Biotite code that builds the C-alpha atoms (Angstrom):
import biotite.structure as struc

atoms = struc.array([
    struc.Atom([-3.130, 6.881, -18.550], chain_id="A", res_id=1, res_name="MET", atom_name="CA", element="C"),
    struc.Atom([-3.588, 10.096, -16.178], chain_id="A", res_id=2, res_name="ASN", atom_name="CA", element="C"),
    struc.Atom([0.199, 11.554, -16.117], chain_id="A", res_id=3, res_name="GLN", atom_name="CA", element="C"),
    struc.Atom([-0.505, 12.391, -12.326], chain_id="A", res_id=4, res_name="ASP", atom_name="CA", element="C"),
    struc.Atom([-0.792, 8.280, -11.369], chain_id="A", res_id=5, res_name="VAL", atom_name="CA", element="C"),
    struc.Atom([1.759, 7.659, -14.364], chain_id="A", res_id=6, res_name="LYS", atom_name="CA", element="C"),
    struc.Atom([4.873, 8.751, -11.573], chain_id="A", res_id=7, res_name="PRO", atom_name="CA", element="C"),
    struc.Atom([2.978, 6.762, -8.685], chain_id="A", res_id=8, res_name="LEU", atom_name="CA", element="C"),
    struc.Atom([2.455, 3.624, -10.912], chain_id="A", res_id=9, res_name="ILE", atom_name="CA", element="C"),
    struc.Atom([6.223, 4.033, -12.078], chain_id="A", res_id=10, res_name="LEU", atom_name="CA", element="C"),
    struc.Atom([7.438, 4.259, -8.567], chain_id="A", res_id=11, res_name="GLU", atom_name="CA", element="C"),
    struc.Atom([5.998, 1.222, -7.539], chain_id="A", res_id=12, res_name="HIS", atom_name="CA", element="C"),
    struc.Atom([7.040, -0.777, -10.242], chain_id="A", res_id=13, res_name="MET", atom_name="CA", element="C"),
    struc.Atom([10.736, -0.230, -9.669], chain_id="A", res_id=14, res_name="LYS", atom_name="CA", element="C"),
    struc.Atom([9.990, -0.835, -6.019], chain_id="A", res_id=15, res_name="ARG", atom_name="CA", element="C"),
    struc.Atom([8.185, -4.331, -7.181], chain_id="A", res_id=16, res_name="ARG", atom_name="CA", element="C"),
    struc.Atom([9.393, -5.173, -10.491], chain_id="A", res_id=17, res_name="PRO", atom_name="CA", element="C"),
    struc.Atom([7.520, -8.660, -10.147], chain_id="A", res_id=18, res_name="MET", atom_name="CA", element="C"),
    struc.Atom([3.878, -6.562, -9.940], chain_id="A", res_id=19, res_name="ALA", atom_name="CA", element="C"),
    struc.Atom([1.184, -7.778, -12.201], chain_id="A", res_id=20, res_name="GLN", atom_name="CA", element="C"),
    struc.Atom([-2.059, -5.490, -13.287], chain_id="A", res_id=21, res_name="ALA", atom_name="CA", element="C"),
    struc.Atom([-4.032, -6.235, -10.196], chain_id="A", res_id=22, res_name="GLN", atom_name="CA", element="C"),
    struc.Atom([-1.087, -4.973, -7.837], chain_id="A", res_id=23, res_name="ASP", atom_name="CA", element="C"),
    struc.Atom([-1.431, -1.867, -9.426], chain_id="A", res_id=24, res_name="ILE", atom_name="CA", element="C"),
    struc.Atom([-5.276, -1.667, -9.783], chain_id="A", res_id=25, res_name="TYR", atom_name="CA", element="C"),
    struc.Atom([-5.472, -2.358, -5.710], chain_id="A", res_id=26, res_name="LYS", atom_name="CA", element="C"),
    struc.Atom([-2.484, 0.545, -5.377], chain_id="A", res_id=27, res_name="LEU", atom_name="CA", element="C"),
    struc.Atom([-4.631, 2.507, -7.568], chain_id="A", res_id=28, res_name="LEU", atom_name="CA", element="C"),
    struc.Atom([-8.115, 1.278, -5.708], chain_id="A", res_id=29, res_name="PHE", atom_name="CA", element="C"),
    struc.Atom([-6.740, 1.891, -2.155], chain_id="A", res_id=30, res_name="GLN", atom_name="CA", element="C"),
    struc.Atom([-5.366, 5.271, -3.316], chain_id="A", res_id=31, res_name="GLY", atom_name="CA", element="C"),
    struc.Atom([-8.942, 5.858, -4.111], chain_id="A", res_id=32, res_name="VAL", atom_name="CA", element="C"),
    struc.Atom([-10.924, 4.724, -1.451], chain_id="A", res_id=33, res_name="PHE", atom_name="CA", element="C"),
    struc.Atom([-8.561, 3.509, 1.113], chain_id="A", res_id=34, res_name="GLY", atom_name="CA", element="C"),
    struc.Atom([-8.980, 0.432, 2.853], chain_id="A", res_id=35, res_name="VAL", atom_name="CA", element="C"),
    struc.Atom([-11.990, 1.057, 5.346], chain_id="A", res_id=36, res_name="ALA", atom_name="CA", element="C"),
    struc.Atom([-13.836, -0.855, 3.082], chain_id="A", res_id=37, res_name="HIS", atom_name="CA", element="C"),
    struc.Atom([-12.355, -3.713, 3.664], chain_id="A", res_id=38, res_name="ILE", atom_name="CA", element="C"),
    struc.Atom([-11.744, -3.781, 7.448], chain_id="A", res_id=39, res_name="VAL", atom_name="CA", element="C"),
    struc.Atom([-14.274, -5.275, 9.445], chain_id="A", res_id=40, res_name="SER", atom_name="CA", element="C"),
    struc.Atom([-13.369, -5.098, 13.785], chain_id="A", res_id=41, res_name="ASP", atom_name="CA", element="C"),
    struc.Atom([-12.684, -8.555, 13.728], chain_id="A", res_id=42, res_name="LYS", atom_name="CA", element="C"),
    struc.Atom([-10.172, -8.092, 10.674], chain_id="A", res_id=43, res_name="ALA", atom_name="CA", element="C"),
    struc.Atom([-8.732, -4.946, 12.366], chain_id="A", res_id=44, res_name="TRP", atom_name="CA", element="C"),
    struc.Atom([-8.134, -7.014, 15.982], chain_id="A", res_id=45, res_name="ASN", atom_name="CA", element="C"),
    struc.Atom([-6.209, -9.470, 14.115], chain_id="A", res_id=46, res_name="ILE", atom_name="CA", element="C"),
    struc.Atom([-3.960, -6.962, 12.143], chain_id="A", res_id=47, res_name="LEU", atom_name="CA", element="C"),
    struc.Atom([-3.518, -4.969, 15.423], chain_id="A", res_id=48, res_name="VAL", atom_name="CA", element="C"),
    struc.Atom([-1.984, -8.468, 16.852], chain_id="A", res_id=49, res_name="GLU", atom_name="CA", element="C"),
    struc.Atom([-0.002, -9.101, 13.740], chain_id="A", res_id=50, res_name="GLU", atom_name="CA", element="C"),
    struc.Atom([1.359, -5.538, 13.676], chain_id="A", res_id=51, res_name="ALA", atom_name="CA", element="C"),
    struc.Atom([2.741, -6.309, 17.274], chain_id="A", res_id=52, res_name="GLY", atom_name="CA", element="C"),
    struc.Atom([4.603, -9.326, 16.282], chain_id="A", res_id=53, res_name="ARG", atom_name="CA", element="C"),
    struc.Atom([6.415, -7.848, 13.375], chain_id="A", res_id=54, res_name="ILE", atom_name="CA", element="C"),
    struc.Atom([10.503, -7.015, 13.721], chain_id="A", res_id=55, res_name="ASN", atom_name="CA", element="C"),
    struc.Atom([11.024, -4.066, 11.668], chain_id="A", res_id=56, res_name="LEU", atom_name="CA", element="C"),
    struc.Atom([14.219, -4.893, 11.639], chain_id="A", res_id=57, res_name="GLN", atom_name="CA", element="C"),
    struc.Atom([13.710, -7.619, 9.486], chain_id="A", res_id=58, res_name="GLU", atom_name="CA", element="C"),
    struc.Atom([11.876, -5.641, 6.716], chain_id="A", res_id=59, res_name="HIS", atom_name="CA", element="C"),
    struc.Atom([14.394, -2.444, 6.278], chain_id="A", res_id=60, res_name="ARG", atom_name="CA", element="C"),
    struc.Atom([14.046, -2.886, 2.366], chain_id="A", res_id=61, res_name="GLU", atom_name="CA", element="C"),
    struc.Atom([10.085, -2.137, 2.661], chain_id="A", res_id=62, res_name="ASP", atom_name="CA", element="C"),
    struc.Atom([9.404, 1.479, 3.547], chain_id="A", res_id=63, res_name="PRO", atom_name="CA", element="C"),
    struc.Atom([7.319, 1.571, 6.443], chain_id="A", res_id=64, res_name="LEU", atom_name="CA", element="C"),
    struc.Atom([4.824, 4.257, 5.011], chain_id="A", res_id=65, res_name="ILE", atom_name="CA", element="C"),
    struc.Atom([4.602, 4.993, 1.157], chain_id="A", res_id=66, res_name="GLU", atom_name="CA", element="C"),
    struc.Atom([1.930, 6.546, -0.939], chain_id="A", res_id=67, res_name="THR", atom_name="CA", element="C"),
    struc.Atom([-0.505, 4.955, -2.847], chain_id="A", res_id=68, res_name="VAL", atom_name="CA", element="C"),
    struc.Atom([-2.180, 8.119, -4.260], chain_id="A", res_id=69, res_name="SER", atom_name="CA", element="C"),
    struc.Atom([-0.822, 10.825, -6.638], chain_id="A", res_id=70, res_name="PRO", atom_name="CA", element="C"),
    struc.Atom([-1.448, 13.776, -4.061], chain_id="A", res_id=71, res_name="ASP", atom_name="CA", element="C"),
    struc.Atom([-0.379, 11.946, -1.287], chain_id="A", res_id=72, res_name="ASP", atom_name="CA", element="C"),
    struc.Atom([-3.938, 11.834, 0.539], chain_id="A", res_id=73, res_name="SER", atom_name="CA", element="C"),
    struc.Atom([-3.577, 8.048, 0.725], chain_id="A", res_id=74, res_name="MET", atom_name="CA", element="C"),
    struc.Atom([-0.477, 6.174, 2.235], chain_id="A", res_id=75, res_name="VAL", atom_name="CA", element="C"),
    struc.Atom([-0.006, 2.259, 2.455], chain_id="A", res_id=76, res_name="ARG", atom_name="CA", element="C"),
    struc.Atom([1.679, 1.255, 5.841], chain_id="A", res_id=77, res_name="VAL", atom_name="CA", element="C"),
    struc.Atom([3.826, -1.662, 5.247], chain_id="A", res_id=78, res_name="ASN", atom_name="CA", element="C"),
])
């Protein structure tokens, strides 16, 4: 395993102990490719609408932004 990726995986496993192999794959995939490949205009509009309904106070345990790449060049907004 690439040593640069290992701390990233360990940190996510610490935050999400129930994570499975597909979750780690998704984490690494997003870290390399981002999410632009899966977001159409229609999907983007739905995401924007959904984001407007989120009550951040209900999700205090989740970090708002977390890195998904070893070099911090990609992040995920929760």
